[in-house]
C-alpha positions as a printed NumPy array, in Angstrom:
array([[-28.708, -54.877,  49.939],
       [-30.458, -51.545,  50.337],
       [-33.999, -50.672,  51.372],
       [-35.141, -47.576,  49.51 ],
       [-38.44 , -45.718,  49.523],
       [-40.766, -46.363,  46.595],
       [-39.813, -44.158,  43.658],
       [-36.12 , -43.879,  44.614],
       [-33.547, -45.758,  42.525],
       [-29.785, -46.024,  42.767],
       [-27.657, -45.169,  39.736],
       [-25.806, -48.076,  38.128],
       [-22.288, -48.133,  39.632],
       [-20.618, -49.214,  36.377],
       [-22.137, -46.314,  34.436],
       [-21.114, -43.841,  37.17 ],
       [-17.515, -45.087,  37.066],
       [-17.661, -46.466,  40.636],
       [-17.242, -50.106,  39.531],
       [-14.665, -50.913,  36.843],
       [-14.741, -54.712,  37.005],
       [-17.619, -55.445,  34.619],
       [-21.336, -54.817,  34.557],
       [-23.653, -54.385,  37.539],
       [-27.307, -55.298,  37.931],
       [-29.936, -53.701,  40.158],
       [-33.003, -55.734,  41.042],
       [-36.283, -54.981,  42.767],
       [-37.274, -57.662,  45.254],
       [-40.837, -58.012,  46.523],
       [-39.905, -60.16 ,  49.54 ],
       [-36.398, -59.003,  50.569],
       [-36.114, -61.121,  53.729],
       [-37.017, -64.301,  51.816],
       [-34.573, -63.359,  49.029],
       [-31.755, -62.761,  51.515],
       [-32.445, -66.029,  53.354],
       [-32.407, -67.971,  50.065],
       [-29.173, -66.291,  48.981],
       [-27.456, -67.034,  52.29 ],
       [-28.552, -70.679,  52.18 ],
       [-26.658, -71.389,  48.942],
       [-24.31 , -74.347,  49.236],
       [-20.895, -73.343,  47.911],
       [-19.067, -76.504,  49.026],
       [-17.858, -77.122,  45.455],
       [-16.735, -73.531,  44.9  ],
       [-13.183, -74.254,  46.11 ],
       [-10.938, -77.197,  45.28 ],
       [-10.291, -79.717,  48.065],
       [ -7.048, -79.369,  49.975]])
């Protein structure tokens, strides 16, 4: 996550050749702290098989 001044945008890493593993997506977030808290609260208990 990056905080940038208004009017500044990062180039897309896949189009620059920095990321070769698929497509990337840049998003503007109006409430970054709330977005980060929601993202970190995701429950990934079923992401891995048991054992």
